[in-house]
N, C-alpha and C positions, 0 to 999 in steps of 0.2 A: 638560570637560563643557560642552555647549552651555547657555549661561545662559538662553536663550529657552525651550528645551525644559524645563529645570529649573524655571523659573518656572511654566510651565504645569502640569507634572506635580506638582511639589511643592505648588503653591498649591491645585490642585483636590483632590488627595488629602488635604492638611492640612485644608482647609475641611470635607470630609466627616467626617474623624475628629473635628474640633473640634465638629461638631454634636452628636455623641454625648457627647463629654467635657463640653460645656456642660450637657447634660441630667443627666449623672452628678453633676457638682458641685452643681447646683441642687437636685436631689432628695436627694442624700446630706446636704446641708446641712439639709434638712427631715426627715431620718431616714426617707426613702422609698426604695423600690427604683428603680434606674435602668432596669431591664429589664422592668418590669411596667407595662402601660397605655400608651396612645398619647399623643403630645404634645398638650397642650391649653393654652388660655388660662388663666392663673392667676386672672384676675378673674371671667370668666363661665363658665369650665369647658368651652367649646366645643372639640370635637376639631378640631385643625388639619388642613387638607387637604394633600395632597402638594405642591401648588404653594407652600404657605406654609412648607414645610420645606426649600426649596432654600437651602443655606448661603450666607450673605452677601446674595445677590440678593433673597431674600424680605424680609429686613429693610429693604433699600433700597427695594423696591417698596411696602412698607406704611408707610414712614416710621417704623418701629419701634412701630406700634400695631396692636391687634387690629381687624380689619375689621368685627367684629360690635359690640363694646361700646366701641371706641375707646380702651380703656385702654392705657397705655404698656407695652410688653413689656420685660421686664428686659433691659437692654443687655448683660448677661453673655453672652447667646447669640452675638451677632455679634462681640463682643470675643474670646471664646474661639475662635470659628471663624477670626477674623483672625490670632490668635496662633498657632494650629496651622498655618494656611497659611504664615505667615512662617517657622515652624520647618521645614516641608517645603521651602520654597524655599531658605532659607539652607543647609540641610543638603546639598541636591543641588548647589548652586552651589559650596560650599566644599570638599566632600569630593573626594578624587582619583578615586574610582570610583563607579559607580552603586550597587554593593553597600554600600560604606561610607556613601554618602549616605542610603540607605534605612535602615540600622541607626542612623545618627545621628538621623534623623527619628524613629524608634521611641523612641530614648532620650529625645528631647525631648518626645514625646507622652505618654510614661509619667510624666515629671516634671511636666508641666503641671497635671494635676488635683491632684497633691500640693501644688504651689505655690499653687494657688488655694484649696484647702480650708484650708491653713494661714493664708493671707492673710485669708480671710473668717471662719474659725471657730477658728483656732489648733488645728487638728486634722490629724494625719498618720495616716490609717487604716492599721493594720498590714497589712490585706489588699492594699492598693495598694503599700505598701512591699515586701511579700513578692513581688508580681509583678515589681516593678522589680528586686529582688535576683535572682530566678530567671532573668529575661531577661538580666541582666548576666552571670551565671555561664555561661549557655548561648551567648550571642551577643556578649558584650563583646570577645572576642578578635578578632572580625571587624573591629573598628575599627582594629586594628593599633597601638594606643597602649600596651598592656601584655600580657604573656603570662599564662598561667593562674596561675603561681606568684605573680607580682606582684599579680594581681587578688585572689587568695585572701588574701594579706597585706593588701591594701587593704581588703577586707571586714572582716577582724579588727581591724586598726588603726583604721579609721574608727569602728567601733562602740565599741571600747575607749577610744579617746582622748576622745571626747565624753562617754561614760559616766563616765569618771574625772573629767573637768572638772566635770560636773554634780554628782557626789558631793562633790568638793572645795568647790565653791561652796556647796552646801547645808550642809556642816559649818562653813564659815567664817562665812557670812552668816545661817544659820538659816532659809533659805527657798529655794524653787526658782529656779534661774537659767536652766535649759534644760528644754524639754518632753521628755517621755519618748520622743517619736518622732524627735527630732533625731539621736541616736546611731544609731538604726536606719537612718535615711535616709542618713547619711554612710557607714555600712557598705555599704548597697546601691550607693551611688555608687562606693565603692572596688572593688566587684566588677565594675564597668564599666571604670573608668579606671586601676586599680592604685594602689598606695600612694604612688608618687611624685607623682601628680596631686593628692593630698589637700591638701598645703600651699597650692598656688595656689587651689584651690577654697575653702578656708577664708579665705584672704586676700581674695579678691574678694568673698566673702559678707560678711566683716566690714566691708570698705570700703563696700559697698552699704548695710549697716545704719547705718553712720555717716552716710552721705549722706542717709538717710531721717530719722534721729533728730535730727541737728543743727538743721535748720530749725525743728523743733518743740520744741527744748530738751532737753538731756540730763537726764533724770530717772531716778532709780534705780528708780522704780516703774513706769515706762513699759514696756509689753510690745511686743515686736517679733516678727514671724513669721520666726524664723531659718530655719525649714525652707524658706520661700519663697526666701530669699536663697541657701541651699545649692542648691536646685534650679536657679535661674537661673544661678548661678555654674558649676555642674557642666556644663551644656550649653555655656556659653560657652567654658570651658576645653577641652572636647572638640572644639568647632568650630574653635578656634584651632589646636589640635594637628594636626587633619586638614588645615587650610588650609596650615600650615607644611610638612606632609609633601608635600602636592601641589605647593607651590612648589619644594621640594627636588628633586622628580622632574622638573619641567620646567625648572629653573634650570641 
């Protein structure tokens, strides 16, 4: 697939999707609806004009500040737009076909708000996880990583394994070790990638958690957003699997 065209299409599409996802993450974090009301400055309340809503470019042009009150705009907006653009570009470059690249992009974009909400609020909303699971059940086979049977087993085993681990930790230590949304998220990931992909997803997520925890000191009471690590790990495992498939076809 042409890398130049993939960069253009994936980047533009991802930035547009990221603009909405940033609004969703920010508003849901404040317990507001993401679909009601126009975008506005959080400080002065002025409704933003269409030119101020152009993904990435508007943040660059305004230097990240409201043109009316001069208040710094939450950098979450351009960061999410950039992350979604990177997901779109990476997916279309790495996947063997346009269709697989589009589905891999969708997988990443559905994981992104879950990763961010867990990172910022330790919250994995059931409705977002359900959308991810439903999309995996309907579209996951298009990736070509696992068939329907393997993906159904992945959904069941992902949910059951982390639920059992959380139950065991609670019985042994007398306190919660995993959030209630983590097993559901791994189950949804299993519906996309199949049961065989879950061990590498968990391994990469665990290693990522260690990389984050060690510099700050390993403390038993320190909370880490494991859902964020699962989400990032799942997309990386899927991307690597498709990249390898593409290399095998051309090799």
